[in-house]
FIDO-234433 format. One record per residue: residue number from 1; residue in three letters; x, y, z of N, C-alpha, C in turn. Coordinates in pm, 1 decimal, decimal comma, m for minus. Layout:
// residues N
PT;NUM;ALA;X;Y;Z;X;Y;Z;X;Y;Z
...
***
This chain:
// residues 232
PT;1;UNK;82,7;m120,2;0,0;0,0;0,0;0,0;86,1;125,1;0,0
PT;2;UNK;191,9;123,6;82,9;281,9;238,6;89,3;350,9;259,1;m44,8
PT;3;UNK;385,3;146,5;m112,1;449,6;155,4;m243,3;357,5;224,0;m343,3
PT;4;UNK;227,2;185,0;m337,3;131,2;243,7;m429,9;115,7;394,2;m407,4
PT;5;UNK;131,6;437,4;m282,0;119,9;579,5;m251,8;244,5;657,0;m294,2
PT;6;UNK;362,1;595,2;m277,6;486,3;664,8;m305,7;524,2;661,4;m453,5
PT;7;UNK;478,4;559,5;m525,8;518,3;546,0;m665,7;475,0;665,0;m750,6
PT;8;UNK;346,4;710,6;m740,8;308,1;827,9;m821,8;391,7;950,7;m788,0
PT;9;UNK;425,3;968,3;m659,1;506,8;1083,3;m620,1;645,7;1074,0;m681,7
PT;10;UNK;706,1;955,0;m674,8;839,1;936,8;m732,9;836,0;958,0;m883,7
PT;11;UNK;729,7;910,3;m947,3;717,4;925,6;m1091,2;705,0;1072,2;m1128,5
PT;12;UNK;625,1;1147,2;m1052,4;606,7;1288,8;m1082,3;735,1;1365,5;m1063,7
PT;13;UNK;813,1;1332,1;m960,5;940,2;1398,7;m938,4;1038,6;1368,4;m1050,5
PT;14;UNK;1034,2;1243,9;m1099,5;1121,0;1206,3;m1210,5;1086,3;1284,4;m1335,7
PT;15;UNK;955,7;1297,7;m1362,7;911,5;1372,2;m1479,8;948,4;1518,9;m1470,1
PT;16;UNK;934,7;1576,5;m1351,3;969,9;1717,2;m1332,7;1118,1;1738,6;m1355,2
PT;17;UNK;1200,0;1649,0;m1297,5;1344,4;1662,2;m1311,5;1388,1;1645,4;m1455,4
PT;18;UNK;1333,1;1543,4;m1524,4;1374,9;1515,9;m1661,2;1326,0;1622,2;m1756,5
PT;19;UNK;1220,2;1695,5;m1719,9;1167,1;1798,0;m1809,5;1243,2;1929,4;m1797,9
PT;20;UNK;1329,4;1941,6;m1694,8;1406,5;2063,6;m1678,7;1508,8;2073,8;m1790,2
PT;21;UNK;1518,9;2190,3;m1857,5;1622,2;2208,0;m1958,9;1759,9;2194,0;m1896,3
PT;22;UNK;1853,6;2135,9;m1970,3;1988,4;2119,0;m1919,1;2087,3;2163,9;m2025,3
PT;23;UNK;2208,4;2191,5;m1981,8;2311,8;2235,7;m2073,4;2372,6;2116,9;m2145,8
PT;24;UNK;2389,9;2131,1;m2274,9;2453,6;2028,4;m2355,5;2563,3;2094,5;m2438,2
PT;25;UNK;2652,7;2013,6;m2490,0;2759,2;2065,9;m2574,2;2699,5;2137,8;m2694,9
PT;26;UNK;2742,9;2258,7;m2718,8;2690,8;2338,0;m2829,3;2588,6;2442,3;m2788,4
PT;27;UNK;2541,1;2436,5;m2662,7;2448,4;2537,8;m2614,2;2518,3;2673,5;m2611,6
PT;28;UNK;2450,8;2775,1;m2663,8;2511,4;2907,8;m2663,5;2408,2;3013,1;m2625,1
PT;29;UNK;2458,0;3127,1;m2582,1;2375,2;3244,1;m2553,5;2453,7;3367,8;m2592,8
PT;30;UNK;2386,0;3462,6;m2654,5;2449,7;3588,1;m2695,8;2377,3;3703,4;m2628,3
PT;31;UNK;2453,4;3787,7;m2561,0;2397,8;3903,3;m2490,4;2449,7;4032,3;m2553,3
PT;32;UNK;2360,3;4128,3;m2571,3;2399,5;4261,3;m2615,0;2414,6;4350,5;m2492,5
PT;33;UNK;2526,3;4421,6;m2486,9;2555,5;4499,6;m2367,8;2589,4;4644,0;m2396,6
PT;34;UNK;2562,9;4727,6;m2298,2;2602,6;4868,3;m2300,7;2667,7;4901,1;m2167,2
PT;35;UNK;2788,9;4954,6;m2173,0;2859,8;4994,5;m2052,6;2879,1;5145,2;m2050,1
PT;36;UNK;2864,8;5202,4;m1932,1;2892,9;5343,4;m1910,3;2994,1;5355,7;m1797,9
PT;37;UNK;3105,4;5419,9;m1825,3;3210,8;5438,7;m1726,2;3216,6;5586,1;m1687,7
PT;38;UNK;3209,3;5613,3;m1558,9;3209,9;5750,1;m1508,2;3349,4;5783,2;m1455,5
PT;39;UNK;3408,4;5889,5;m1508,7;3542,3;5928,8;m1467,9;3536,6;6045,3;m1369,5
PT;40;UNK;3645,1;6058,2;m1293,1;3648,1;6159,9;m1189,2;3638,7;6301,0;m1245,0
PT;41;UNK;3683,4;6320,5;m1369,6;3677,6;6454,1;m1429,0;3540,0;6487,5;m1486,9
PT;42;UNK;3444,6;6397,4;m1466,2;3308,7;6421,8;m1512,7;3277,8;6365,9;m1649,2
PT;43;UNK;3379,5;6315,7;m1720,0;3355,5;6257,4;m1851,4;3303,6;6114,8;m1837,8
PT;44;UNK;3245,8;6063,7;m1945,4;3190,6;5928,6;m1946,5;3239,1;5854,5;m2070,0
PT;45;UNK;3258,5;5726,2;m2054,3;3299,5;5640,4;m2164,6;3188,7;5539,1;m2190,9
PT;46;UNK;3145,2;5532,8;m2317,5;3039,0;5439,9;m2354,5;3097,0;5327,0;m2438,5
PT;47;UNK;3045,5;5207,9;m2417,2;3090,6;5092,3;m2493,5;2970,7;5005,7;m2529,4
PT;48;UNK;2958,7;4975,4;m2658,2;2856,5;4882,2;m2705,9;2927,0;4751,5;m2742,3
PT;49;UNK;2875,4;4642,3;m2694,7;2940,9;4515,5;m2720,7;2841,9;4400,7;m2708,5
PT;50;UNK;2886,5;4283,2;m2749,2;2809,3;4159,6;m2731,9;2899,5;4054,0;m2670,7
PT;51;UNK;2842,2;3969,8;m2587,4;2914,7;3857,4;m2528,7;2856,8;3727,5;m2584,0
PT;52;UNK;2944,0;3645,3;m2640,6;2904,0;3513,5;m2690,3;2951,9;3409,5;m2589,8
PT;53;UNK;2859,2;3331,1;m2536,8;2891,1;3227,4;m2439,4;2853,1;3091,9;m2498,1
PT;54;UNK;2944,8;2996,9;m2491,6;2922,4;2865,2;m2551,7;2962,2;2754,9;m2454,1
PT;55;UNK;2875,9;2655,0;m2441,5;2913,1;2532,8;m2369,8;2984,1;2442,7;m2470,3
PT;56;UNK;3116,5;2436,5;m2461,6;3193,6;2361,8;m2560,8;3195,4;2212,5;m2534,1
PT;57;UNK;3187,9;2174,3;m2405,0;3194,1;2032,6;m2372,6;3137,7;2009,4;m2234,8
PT;58;UNK;3074,0;1895,5;m2215,1;3026,1;1855,7;m2082,8;3106,8;1734,4;m2036,5
PT;59;UNK;3128,2;1727,0;m1905,0;3208,0;1618,7;m1849,0;3126,0;1536,9;m1749,8
PT;60;UNK;3167,3;1411,9;m1729,2;3093,7;1321,8;m1640,6;3101,8;1360,7;m1493,5
PT;61;UNK;3196,0;1448,6;m1458,3;3211,5;1488,2;m1318,3;3125,9;1609,3;m1281,1
PT;62;UNK;3032,1;1645,3;m1369,5;2941,4;1755,2;m1338,3;2996,2;1893,1;m1370,7
PT;63;UNK;3097,1;1898,8;m1456,4;3152,3;2026,6;m1497,8;3134,3;2045,4;m1648,9
PT;64;UNK;3152,1;2168,7;m1692,9;3141,2;2200,6;m1835,1;3255,8;2293,4;m1874,0
PT;65;UNK;3290,4;2289,5;m2001,1;3390,2;2381,1;m2056,3;3315,4;2495,4;m2123,7
PT;66;UNK;3338,4;2617,5;m2073,1;3267,9;2735,2;m2122,3;3363,1;2821,3;m2203,9
PT;67;UNK;3319,0;2860,0;m2323,6;3395,5;2950,8;m2408,0;3328,9;3087,3;m2410,4
PT;68;UNK;3410,9;3193,7;m2401,9;3359,6;3330,1;m2398,9;3432,3;3414,3;m2502,5
PT;69;UNK;3356,6;3492,6;m2578,1;3415,6;3588,5;m2671,1;3336,0;3718,0;m2664,5
PT;70;UNK;3404,3;3830,6;m2680,9;3337,9;3960,7;m2676,7;3356,2;4031,8;m2810,1
PT;71;UNK;3248,7;4087,2;m2861,9;3252,5;4169,5;m2982,6;3235,5;4314,9;m2942,0
PT;72;UNK;3329,3;4399,6;m2981,7;3316,9;4543,0;m2959,6;3256,3;4605,2;m3083,5
PT;73;UNK;3138,0;4661,6;m3066,9;3072,7;4725,2;m3180,8;3129,2;4864,2;m3206,8
PT;74;UNK;3200,9;4918,2;m3108,3;3267,1;5047,2;m3129,3;3378,6;5036,2;m3232,4
PT;75;UNK;3443,5;4919,6;m3234,5;3559,0;4901,8;m3322,5;3541,2;4788,9;m3422,5
PT;76;UNK;3427,7;4717,3;m3417,0;3402,6;4603,0;m3506,2;3510,8;4496,9;m3492,5
PT;77;UNK;3550,8;4471,9;m3368,3;3650,8;4369,7;m3340,8;3595,8;4266,4;m3243,2
PT;78;UNK;3643,4;4143,0;m3258,6;3601,3;4033,6;m3171,5;3722,9;3967,3;m3111,0
PT;79;UNK;3717,9;3942,0;m2980,0;3828,2;3873,7;m2913,3;3826,8;3725,0;m2947,3
PT;80;UNK;3941,4;3662,5;m2935,6;3945,9;3517,2;m2944,3;3871,1;3459,3;m2824,6
PT;81;UNK;3824,3;3337,4;m2838,5;3754,2;3273,6;m2727,8;3852,2;3240,5;m2615,4
PT;82;UNK;3808,6;3268,6;m2493,8;3881,4;3222,6;m2375,5;3795,9;3115,9;m2309,0
PT;83;UNK;3858,6;3024,2;m2235,4;3788,3;2906,7;m2185,8;3810,8;2888,7;m2035,9
PT;84;UNK;3708,8;2836,8;m1972,2;3718,9;2803,4;m1830,5;3628,3;2685,1;m1801,8
PT;85;UNK;3661,3;2609,8;m1697,7;3579,9;2495,9;m1655,8;3498,7;2536,5;m1534,4
PT;86;UNK;3369,4;2506,5;m1536,3;3280,4;2548,7;m1427,9;3184,0;2437,3;m1393,5
PT;87;UNK;3124,3;2447,0;m1274,5;3022,5;2351,3;m1231,6;2899,7;2364,7;m1320,9
PT;88;UNK;2844,4;2255,1;m1366,5;2734,1;2258,7;m1462,4;2604,0;2313,2;m1403,3
PT;89;UNK;2590,9;2311,6;m1268,8;2467,7;2363,9;m1208,5;2470,1;2515,5;m1194,2
PT;90;UNK;2590,5;2574,1;m1195,9;2606,1;2719,5;m1191,9;2734,5;2752,4;m1266,3
PT;91;UNK;2730,2;2742,4;m1400,8;2854,0;2747,3;m1479,6;2898,1;2888,0;m1518,4
PT;92;UNK;2881,1;2985,6;m1429,3;2929,4;3118,6;m1460,8;3077,7;3107,4;m1495,2
PT;93;UNK;3117,7;3166,1;m1609,7;3060,7;3277,9;m1682,3;2952,5;3250,1;m1785,5
PT;94;UNK;2893,0;3133,7;m1792,7;2770,4;3113,9;m1870,2;2655,5;3148,7;m1776,5
PT;95;UNK;2571,2;3242,0;m1816,7;2470,4;3297,5;m1725,9;2352,4;3201,8;m1708,1
PT;96;UNK;2376,7;3096,0;m1633,5;2276,6;2991,8;m1613,4;2289,9;2936,4;m1472,8
PT;97;UNK;2175,6;2897,7;m1416,0;2174,3;2823,9;m1290,2;2069,3;2714,5;m1302,9
PT;98;UNK;2096,2;2598,4;m1247,6;1998,9;2489,9;m1253,5;1865,9;2536,3;m1194,5
PT;99;UNK;1754,4;2515,2;m1264,3;1623,3;2555,2;m1210,9;1593,5;2493,9;m1075,0
PT;100;UNK;1656,2;2379,2;m1045,5;1633,1;2314,4;m916,6;1689,9;2396,8;m800,5
PT;101;UNK;1779,1;2490,6;m830,2;1837,8;2574,8;m726,2;1763,1;2706,0;m707,1
PT;102;UNK;1675,2;2737,9;m801,2;1602,4;2863,6;m793,2;1498,9;2859,8;m680,9
PT;103;UNK;1483,3;2972,4;m614,3;1385,5;2981,6;m506,0;1420,9;3096,6;m414,2
PT;104;UNK;1344,4;3112,5;m310,2;1366,4;3222,8;m216,3;1476,4;3185,3;m116,6
PT;105;UNK;1595,7;3165,7;m170,9;1710,0;3125,4;m88,7;1837,2;3161,9;m163,1
PT;106;UNK;1946,4;3171,4;m89,0;2075,1;3199,9;m149,8;2128,9;3074,5;m218,4
PT;107;UNK;2218,8;3095,4;m315,4;2278,0;2985,0;m389,3;2428,9;2988,9;m370,5
PT;108;UNK;2485,7;2873,5;m341,2;2630,7;2863,5;m325,9;2678,3;2735,3;m392,6
PT;109;UNK;2758,5;2749,6;m497,5;2809,3;2634,8;m571,7;2955,7;2659,2;m605,7
PT;110;UNK;3041,6;2568,6;m563,9;3184,2;2573,4;m598,8;3246,4;2709,3;m571,2
PT;111;UNK;3213,1;2768,0;m458,3;3273,0;2894,6;m420,1;3206,6;3017,5;m478,4
PT;112;UNK;3106,6;2998,0;m564,7;3032,0;3110,7;m620,8;2905,0;3129,6;m538,5
PT;113;UNK;2887,9;3248,0;m481,9;2773,6;3275,7;m395,5;2682,8;3380,6;m457,8
PT;114;UNK;2554,9;3346,9;m470,8;2454,9;3439,8;m520,5;2349,6;3460,8;m412,4
PT;115;UNK;2319,9;3585,9;m382,2;2224,1;3619,8;m278,7;2087,2;3642,4;m341,3
PT;116;UNK;1986,0;3578,7;m283,3;1849,0;3597,4;m333,2;1803,2;3740,1;m305,9
PT;117;UNK;1745,9;3806,4;m408,2;1696,5;3943,6;m394,7;1544,7;3946,4;m393,0
PT;118;UNK;1483,2;3900,6;m501,6;1337,3;3891,9;m509,1;1298,6;3806,0;m628,2
PT;119;UNK;1168,6;3789,8;m648,5;1121,2;3709,1;m760,6;985,9;3759,5;m806,5
PT;120;UNK;953,6;3728,4;m932,9;822,9;3758,6;m990,2;771,3;3630,2;m1054,0
PT;121;UNK;667,0;3642,0;m1132,5;614,7;3524,2;m1202,4;708,5;3478,8;m1313,7
PT;122;UNK;801,9;3566,5;m1352,7;888,9;3536,0;m1466,0;1036,0;3525,7;m1430,1
PT;123;UNK;1078,8;3587,4;m1319,9;1220,6;3595,6;m1289,2;1250,8;3563,1;m1143,5
PT;124;UNK;1372,9;3515,9;m1124,5;1435,0;3511,5;m992,4;1557,5;3602,2;m1000,7
PT;125;UNK;1565,7;3698,4;m912,9;1675,7;3794,5;m915,4;1776,2;3758,2;m806,1
PT;126;UNK;1902,2;3744,0;m845,6;2009,1;3712,2;m751,7;2121,3;3814,3;m765,8
PT;127;UNK;2196,4;3830,9;m658,9;2305,5;3927,6;m655,1;2436,8;3858,4;m622,6
PT;128;UNK;2536,8;3881,9;m707,6;2672,6;3841,7;m678,0;2749,9;3964,8;m636,6
PT;129;UNK;2818,4;3959,4;m524,7;2881,1;4079,7;m469,7;3020,0;4048,4;m417,4
PT;130;UNK;3113,7;4140,7;m442,5;3248,7;4123,3;m393,2;3315,5;4259,1;m379,5
PT;131;UNK;3421,3;4261,6;m298,8;3500,7;4382,3;m281,8;3641,8;4352,0;m329,7
PT;132;UNK;3682,5;4418,7;m437,6;3812,1;4394,4;m497,9;3894,8;4521,7;m489,5
PT;133;UNK;3992,6;4521,5;m400,2;4082,9;4635,5;m384,2;4005,4;4765,9;m364,8
PT;134;UNK;3904,4;4760,9;m280,8;3828,0;4880,1;m248,6;3714,7;4911,2;m343,1
PT;135;UNK;3703,0;4834,1;m451,4;3595,2;4853,5;m548,0;3489,3;4746,2;m524,1
PT;136;UNK;3367,7;4788,4;m495,9;3257,0;4694,5;m476,5;3197,7;4660,5;m612,7
PT;137;UNK;3190,1;4532,8;m643,5;3133,1;4486,2;m769,5;3003,1;4412,8;m739,5
PT;138;UNK;2893,4;4463,7;m792,8;2762,1;4402,8;m773,7;2706,5;4360,5;m909,7
PT;139;UNK;2668,2;4234,4;m920,5;2612,1;4182,4;m1044,8;2475,9;4121,2;m1016,2
PT;140;UNK;2373,5;4175,2;m1080,0;2236,7;4126,3;m1062,8;2200,9;4037,1;m1181,9
PT;141;UNK;2157,7;3916,0;m1151,3;2117,3;3820,2;m1253,5;1965,7;3802,4;m1249,5
PT;142;UNK;1901,5;3818,9;m1363,2;1757,1;3798,1;m1374,7;1734,7;3664,5;m1445,1
PT;143;UNK;1728,7;3557,0;m1366,4;1713,3;3423,3;m1422,1;1566,9;3395,0;m1452,4
PT;144;UNK;1538,1;3345,5;m1573,1;1401,4;3302,7;m1602,7;1376,9;3166,1;m1541,3
PT;145;UNK;1257,9;3113,3;m1558,6;1220,2;2989,5;m1490,8;1297,4;2868,7;m1542,3
PT;146;UNK;1359,5;2881,6;m1660,5;1442,6;2773,8;m1713,4;1585,9;2780,9;m1662,8
PT;147;UNK;1618,0;2887,6;m1589,0;1750,8;2900,3;m1532,2;1845,7;2988,1;m1610,5
PT;148;UNK;1804,6;3031,5;m1729,1;1890,6;3116,4;m1810,7;1863,5;3263,0;m1778,2
PT;149;UNK;1969,4;3342,7;m1768,8;1952,4;3484,7;m1737,7;1904,3;3559,8;m1860,7
PT;150;UNK;1792,4;3630,0;m1847,7;1742,9;3715,4;m1955,4;1806,9;3853,5;m1950,2
PT;151;UNK;1857,1;3888,9;m1832,3;1920,2;4019,9;m1814,2;2025,1;4010,0;m1704,2
PT;152;UNK;2133,0;4087,1;m1722,0;2238,1;4097,0;m1620,7;2274,3;4244,2;m1606,0
PT;153;UNK;2279,5;4292,1;m1483,4;2318,2;4430,4;m1455,7;2440,0;4428,7;m1364,6
PT;154;UNK;2545,6;4496,2;m1408,6;2670,4;4500,0;m1332,9;2701,0;4642,4;m1289,2
PT;155;UNK;2730,3;4660,7;m1161,3;2765,4;4791,1;m1105,9;2901,2;4781,7;m1039,0
PT;156;UNK;2983,6;4885,0;m1060,0;3108,5;4897,7;m986,8;3100,6;5024,1;m903,0
PT;157;UNK;3122,4;5008,4;m774,4;3107,5;5119,5;m681,0;3242,6;5145,8;m616,3
PT;158;UNK;3291,1;5270,3;m631,3;3422,2;5305,4;m579,1;3422,8;5321,8;m428,8
PT;159;UNK;3542,5;5345,7;m373,5;3556,8;5362,5;m229,2;3484,9;5486,6;m178,2
PT;160;UNK;3453,1;5578,5;m271,0;3378,4;5699,0;m232,9;3228,0;5676,0;m229,8
PT;161;UNK;3186,4;5552,7;m260,7;3044,1;5519,2;m258,4;2970,8;5552,2;m386,2
PT;162;UNK;3041,7;5608,7;m484,2;2979,0;5644,8;m610,9;2996,5;5533,7;m713,1
PT;163;UNK;2900,1;5521,8;m803,8;2907,0;5422,0;m910,7;3011,2;5466,2;m1012,8
PT;164;UNK;3110,9;5382,5;m1037,0;3214,2;5415,5;m1134,2;3182,8;5358,9;m1272,1
PT;165;UNK;3101,1;5255,3;m1277,8;3056,5;5202,2;m1407,2;2930,5;5121,0;m1388,2
PT;166;UNK;2851,2;5116,4;m1492,3;2731,5;5032,1;m1491,8;2713,4;4971,4;m1629,8
PT;167;UNK;2674,3;4845,5;m1630,3;2658,4;4771,4;m1754,7;2527,8;4693,4;m1751,0
PT;168;UNK;2457,1;4696,2;m1861,3;2335,0;4617,9;m1876,1;2350,9;4522,4;m1993,3
PT;169;UNK;2322,9;4395,9;m1968,8;2327,4;4292,6;m2072,1;2188,5;4234,1;m2090,6
PT;170;UNK;2144,2;4225,4;m2214,3;2013,7;4167,1;m2246,5;2032,7;4048,2;m2339,4
PT;171;UNK;1965,8;3938,7;m2307,1;1974,5;3819,3;m2391,2;1917,0;3848,0;m2528,8
PT;172;UNK;1997,4;3823,4;m2632,0;1954,3;3849,3;m2769,5;1919,4;3720,4;m2843,7
PT;173;UNK;2002,7;3617,0;m2828,7;1981,5;3493,7;m2904,1;2036,8;3375,9;m2826,1
PT;174;UNK;1967,1;3263,1;m2832,5;2014,2;3140,2;m2768,9;1950,0;3019,4;m2835,0
PT;175;UNK;2017,8;2906,3;m2827,3;1958,8;2780,1;m2873,3;1927,3;2689,8;m2754,9
PT;176;UNK;1912,7;2752,3;m2638,0;1891,9;2677,2;m2514,1;1771,2;2584,1;m2523,4
PT;177;UNK;1663,3;2631,0;m2582,0;1543,9;2548,2;m2599,4;1510,8;2524,0;m2746,2
PT;178;UNK;1606,2;2555,6;m2833,7;1583,2;2537,6;m2977,0;1716,9;2506,1;m3043,4
PT;179;UNK;1748,0;2378,6;m3055,7;1878,3;2338,1;m3108,4;1892,4;2368,8;m3257,1
PT;180;UNK;1784,9;2411,2;m3321,9;1792,2;2443,9;m3464,0;1855,0;2579,0;m3490,8
PT;181;UNK;1882,1;2657,1;m3386,4;1941,4;2789,6;m3401,8;2092,4;2779,4;m3388,7
PT;182;UNK;2164,4;2849,3;m3475,9;2310,4;2850,6;m3469,6;2363,0;2990,9;m3445,1
PT;183;UNK;2489,1;2999,2;m3406,9;2551,9;3130,1;m3386,2;2564,9;3200,1;m3520,9
PT;184;UNK;2513,5;3320,9;m3533,9;2518,6;3389,7;m3663,6;2659,8;3433,7;m3699,6
PT;185;UNK;2680,4;3456,2;m3828,2;2807,5;3511,0;m3875,1;2796,5;3663,1;m3876,8
PT;186;UNK;2891,2;3727,9;m3812,6;2888,9;3873,4;m3804,0;2980,9;3931,2;m3911,5
PT;187;UNK;2921,9;3993,1;m4010,4;2999,9;4049,3;m4120,4;3074,0;4175,3;m4074,4
PT;188;UNK;3190,7;4194,5;m4131,6;3267,1;4314,8;m4103,3;3337,4;4314,4;m3969,8
PT;189;UNK;3343,4;4198,5;m3903,2;3408,0;4188,1;m3772,0;3548,0;4129,7;m3788,1
PT;190;UNK;3646,6;4194,6;m3727,9;3784,8;4148,0;m3730,6;3819,0;4079,8;m3598,7
PT;191;UNK;3885,8;3965,4;m3606,9;3924,9;3893,7;m3485,5;4050,3;3955,8;m3425,8
PT;192;UNK;4043,5;3991,0;m3299,0;4158,7;4049,0;m3231,3;4263,7;3942,8;m3206,3
PT;193;UNK;4384,1;3986,6;m3172,1;4495,5;3894,0;m3154,7;4505,5;3840,9;m3013,3
PT;194;UNK;4408,2;3875,7;m2927,8;4417,9;3835,4;m2787,9;4288,4;3773,2;m2739,5
PT;195;UNK;4299,8;3693,6;m2632,3;4186,4;3641,1;m2561,0;4156,9;3733,5;m2443,7
PT;196;UNK;4045,8;3706,9;m2373,8;4013,0;3783,8;m2253,9;4063,1;3704,2;m2134,4
PT;197;UNK;4187,0;3723,2;m2099,1;4244,0;3650,4;m1986,8;4322,3;3746,2;m1899,1
PT;198;UNK;4339,2;3708,9;m1774,3;4409,0;3796,2;m1680,4;4556,2;3811,4;m1716,8
PT;199;UNK;4612,8;3714,2;m1791,0;4753,6;3724,1;m1826,8;4779,8;3842,2;m1919,9
PT;200;UNK;4678,6;3886,1;m1991,6;4693,4;4001,3;m2079,5;4699,4;4130,7;m2000,1
PT;201;UNK;4634,7;4131,1;m1883,7;4626,2;4251,1;m1802,2;4666,9;4216,9;m1659,0
PT;202;UNK;4795,7;4193,0;m1634,5;4837,7;4145,4;m1501,5;4803,0;4241,2;m1388,8
PT;203;UNK;4799,5;4372,0;m1418,2;4767,4;4466,5;m1311,9;4621,5;4457,6;m1269,6
PT;204;UNK;4540,2;4388,8;m1347,4;4398,5;4373,0;m1314,0;4363,6;4227,7;m1284,4
PT;205;UNK;4463,7;4147,3;m1249,2;4441,2;4003,5;m1236,3;4339,6;3970,0;m1128,3
PT;206;UNK;4341,1;4042,1;m1014,2;4246,0;4013,1;m907,1;4104,1;4045,6;m950,8
PT;207;UNK;4088,3;4156,9;m1021,0;3955,3;4191,8;m1071,1;3908,8;4088,7;m1172,2
PT;208;UNK;3999,4;4046,0;m1262,2;3962,5;3946,2;m1362,5;3923,2;3814,7;m1297,0
PT;209;UNK;3994,3;3776,9;m1191,4;3962,8;3651,2;m1122,7;3818,4;3652,6;m1074,4
PT;210;UNK;3776,1;3763,4;m1013,7;3638,7;3770,7;m964,6;3539,9;3775,2;m1080,3
PT;211;UNK;3572,6;3855,6;m1181,3;3478,7;3872,9;m1291,8;3455,0;3741,4;m1365,1
PT;212;UNK;3559,7;3663,4;m1384,6;3543,2;3534,2;m1450,9;3453,4;3443,6;m1367,4
PT;213;UNK;3468,4;3449,8;m1234,3;3386,1;3365,8;m1148,6;3239,3;3402,1;m1158,9
PT;214;UNK;3206,1;3529,3;m1154,0;3065,9;3568,6;m1153,4;3010,7;3585,4;m1293,0
PT;215;UNK;3096,9;3577,6;m1393,4;3046,2;3580,9;m1529,4;3024,5;3718,9;m1584,3
PT;216;UNK;3080,9;3821,0;m1525,4;3056,8;3956,0;m1575,2;3140,4;3984,6;m1699,7
PT;217;UNK;3273,8;3970,4;m1687,6;3363,6;3994,7;m1800,3;3338,6;4131,1;m1864,3
PT;218;UNK;3315,2;4229,4;m1781,1;3275,9;4359,4;m1832,3;3385,4;4464,3;m1820,1
PT;219;UNK;3463,4;4458,7;m1714,5;3567,6;4559,7;m1696,5;3668,0;4554,5;m1810,8
PT;220;UNK;3695,5;4434,2;m1862,5;3799,2;4418,3;m1962,0;3761,3;4472,6;m2099,3
PT;221;UNK;3636,8;4503,2;m2121,3;3595,4;4551,4;m2252,2;3670,9;4677,5;m2289,7
PT;222;UNK;3679,3;4769,8;m2196,4;3747,4;4896,3;m2223,6;3896,1;4876,0;m2245,2
PT;223;UNK;3954,6;4776,6;m2178,9;4096,9;4751,6;m2191,4;4130,1;4674,4;m2318,4
PT;224;UNK;4034,7;4596,8;m2366,8;4060,3;4511,2;m2482,5;4047,5;4587,2;m2613,7
PT;225;UNK;3953,3;4680,4;m2620,1;3924,8;4746,9;m2746,1;3955,9;4895,3;m2740,6
PT;226;UNK;3983,6;4952,2;m2855,7;4008,8;5095,2;m2868,6;3896,5;5159,6;m2948,7
PT;227;UNK;3909,1;5287,6;m2971,9;3811,9;5356,5;m3054,9;3684,0;5391,0;m2985,2
PT;228;UNK;3687,0;5402,4;m2853,0;3566,0;5435,9;m2778,6;3542,8;5586,0;m2781,7
PT;229;UNK;3426,1;5626,9;m2737,7;3385,2;5765,4;m2748,8;3373,5;5829,8;m2611,0
PT;230;UNK;3441,6;5941,2;m2595,4;3436,1;6016,3;m2470,7;3338,1;6131,1;m2484,2
PT;231;UNK;3258,1;6153,7;m2381,7;3164,2;6266,7;m2384,1;3165,1;6332,0;m2247,1
PT;232;UNK;3117,7;6456,4;m2242,9;3103,4;6527,2;m2117,1;2956,7;6554,3;m2092,7
***
């Protein structure tokens, strides 16, 4: 009798788990971003760019190989892909978290901590926060019910308490639930000679270490590309 009562419950849990979207090799997401950098002299630096994130390989130990490339629309240049291995349930710098972890609670996976902020019928909002050499970095992730972030907002706050930069990323294209979609070819884009790695910018290695963990990869945009526009 107990078996008959528990079997439907076990079956329903199995169906729910198996119906959750999961990351597979070839899964990609492309985000369009705008960054604004505020300088002490009152000037501002604007940067338009896109981030291409790809799950290149999945491993049996619950990790994935994530590839990241940034396109600067200011200069029509694209960085070479840089790669990192991350936990498949929270594989930042791929903006995804397992739906099974979503809820009114904090998330902690492999040293990456996300604080629960709030939720709606469509989103769960989490905050990744760190202090790097006196600069507070706050990254807000708006995860949809499938676990993929539809929006990411990154703020850098200086020791004076003022925002030194803010970046908004919006999901533009993904094959997460549609394997028939491929990464488009961007005409007129030149591949840069460098990847986005801390070895390229040793003086910013601590900042890069944190950014790679939380998946922001935003500070390096200004350092990687030239031809940006200054305004007052």
